[in-house]
N, C-alpha and C positions, 0 to 999 in steps of 0.2 A: 376379381377382388371385390370384397363386400362393400367397400366404401367408395367404389367408382362413381355411383350416381351422385354422391355428395360432392364429388370434385367436378361434376359436370361432364363425365366421360361416358355415360351410359349410351349415348347416341353417337359416339365418336366413329368416324370413318377415316380410312387411310387416304391421305392426300398426297400430292407430289412429293417425291423423295422419301416417302415413308412416314411423314409427319402426320400424327393423328389430328384431325380437325373436328370441331364441334360448331354448333350454331353460334356459340359464344366461346371462342378459344380462351382458356384461362391464362392469367398472368403467371409466368413461371420465373422464379428467382432461385439461383444456385449460389450458395455460400461456400467458399473454400478458405476464407481467411478466419483464423481462429479455430474453426471446426467445419466439418462437412454438414450442410443442411440444405434440404430441398423444400421449397415453399411453392405451393400451387394455390393461387388466389389467397395468399397470406396464411394458408394452413400448412403446418409442418407435415411432411409426408415421410413415413418410415421408409428407409432404403436399406437393403441388405448390404453386407460388407463387399460382396463381389460386385454388385451393381454400383456401389460407391466408387470402387476402383476404376471400373470402366468409364463411368460418367466423368470422374475427375480427370482421367487421362485425356478424354476427348475435349474437355473444357480448357485444357492447357495447350491445345494445338491451335495453330493459326489456320482455321478452316478445316475442310474435310481431308481425310487421309485414306490412302489405299487400305483395304481390309488386311492385306498381308503385313503392312507396316504396323498397324495397330496390334494385330495378333502377335507379331514378333516382339514388340515392345512389352506387352503385358505378360507374355509367357515365353521369355527368352531361353529357358532351360529345357524346353521340350522340342521335339521335331516339328518342322513346319506344318505338316498335315495335322498334327495334334493341336498345335496352337490355333490354326484356322478353325478347327472343330470347336475348340473352347470358346472362340469368339462368337461363332454361330449360336452356340448354346447359351452364352451369356446374353446375347441380344434377344433370343427367344424367351428367356426367363424374365426379362424385365417386366415389372408390374405396369399396369395401364398408365399410372401417372408418370413413371419413368420413361415410357415410350414417347410421351409428349416431347421429351428432350432430344430424341435421336432422329437424325436425318440420314437415311441410309439408302444405298442402292446395291446392286450385285457386285459393284467394283469398289466402292468406298463408303466411308461412314464418318459422321461428325455430329456436332450438336446443332440443333435448329437455331436459325438466326434470331428467333424470337426470345430465346432464353437470356435473361439478364444475369450476368456473372460478376460477382463483386470483385474478383481478382482482375478481370479485364478492365473494369471501371477504375480500379486503383492504379493499374499500370498507365492508363490514359491520363489520370489525374497527375501522376508523378511526372509524366512527360511534359505536361503543361506547366507544372511548377518549375521544372528544370529549364524551360525555354525562356531565356532572359530577354528575348526580343519582343515578347508580348506581355501584356498585363493579364493577370488571372482574374476570373470572375469571383465574386464573393463566395460562391459555392465551393471553390477550391481552397478557400482560406478559413472556413468555419470549423466548428468542433467536429462535425461529421468527418471531415477530411483528416483531422488529426487522429480520430479514433480508427478510421479505416487503415491508415498507414502505420498504426501501432500494432496491428495484428499480423502474425506470421502466417505463411501459407501451409495449411495442413500440418501444424506443428507436432502432432503425435504420430505421424506416419513415417516409418523408418525402413520399411521392407523393400522399397522399390527405388532403384537408382534414378529413374526419371523424376520421382518426387523430390529427391534430395537435390538434384540439379536445378529444378525449377524453383525450389524453396530458396536456395542460395542466390539464385539470379534475382528473385523478387526481394530478398533480404537486402541486397546491395542497392537495388533501385529505391526501395522505400527509405533507406537511411539517407541517401542523397536527397530524396524528396522532402523528408522531414527537416533536414538542414536548410534546404532552399525555402521551405515554408517558414521556418524561423526567421530567416533573413528578410523575407518579404514582409512578414508581420512586424519585425523590428523597424523596418524602413518607414512604416506608416504609423508608428507609435503604439501598436497593439502589443505591449510588452508582456502582459500576462499570458496571452495566447502564444506569443513567440517562445517564451520560456517553457511552456507546456510542450510545445512541439519539439524543442531541443532536448528536453528531459526524456521524452519518449525515445529519441534516438540514443541517448546515453544509456537508458535502461536496456535497450535492445542490443547495444554493443558498448559495454563500459570501457573498453580499451581503445575506442575510436577517438583519436585526438580532435578530428574535425568537428565531431559532435560537441565535445567540451568547448571548443573554440567559439562556435556560434552561440552557445549558451552563455559563455563569459561575455561576449559582445552584447548580448541582449541585456545582461545585468548592468554592464557599464552604460549602455544607452539609457537605461532606466534611472541611472544614478545610484545603483546599489553596489558600491565598490566593495563593501564587506562580503557580499554574496559572491562577487566575481573572484575575490581573493580566495575564498573558501573553495570555490569550484576548481580554481587552478591548483590549489594544494591537494585536493582530492585526486585530480587528474595526475599530478606528479607522483603521488603515493601509489596509485594503481599501476602506472607505467613502470615505476621502479620495482615494486613488489612482484608484478606478474611477468614483466618482460626484461627487467634489468636495464632500462633505458630512461633517459630524461625527456621531458617535453621538448618539442622542436624549438629552435631559436626564435621562429616567428611567434610562437605562443608566449614564450618567455618575454620577448620584447613588448608584446601587446600589454601584458600585465605590468611590466617595469615602467613602460612609458606612461601608463595611467597613474602609477604611484608617483612618478616624478611630477606629473601635472598637479596631483593632489598636494604634494609637498610644497610646490611652488605657490599654490593658491593660499596656503595657510602660513607660509613663512613671512614674518614681518619685514617690511621694506625699510 
């Protein structure tokens, strides 16, 4: 590749497990949330569609996988021998920057442990937010966390079943994490950030009542009862129009109870 020296790969040698090593191994980041992007030393590296598919699959695995498993998952409609040949060819065709990502042997293949993957970071962050037994670090509550959890996994990829399964799995996890983030921020009085997190969940899944509920609670905690009422009415309208159902009793009682408190506060004694 003509730009290999620019990326510090001109003097690369093959290290253990197939990982290319240099005197100064570059920092490698792989983005799967929002879109596919590979960065080596903060420079965007062009990746062919076939290589993207292989790299993304490996990135979504928990460690190395047998070559036969990877080949069968990526080429499920062809005979085993042909699928294995496709995998060998795909690995051989990887550009020099892409080879930095791959850790392979004659038996298995995976991504190098040195690769930073945004999806894995988001999953780990989500699990910390959902763990009620511990306090979260500030880095799990800031704007970067909300932005990260607002992005879908490879949202424009629709041709592979493994992508669809992993996307839905992450979708559900990030929705729960956004709701937990909203509740944590509400609890410490950071209402604007809490509302932003909850709204990200509502935008991602407008018919999800639990997302509307944490948003309404944040409005009420902030003292914005009008906003809470408007959000409840929006939720009620969406559920009725799209699903033919009403909000749950718990959500209705949340709003009704607040209305009673407000009426009691303003009624002359």
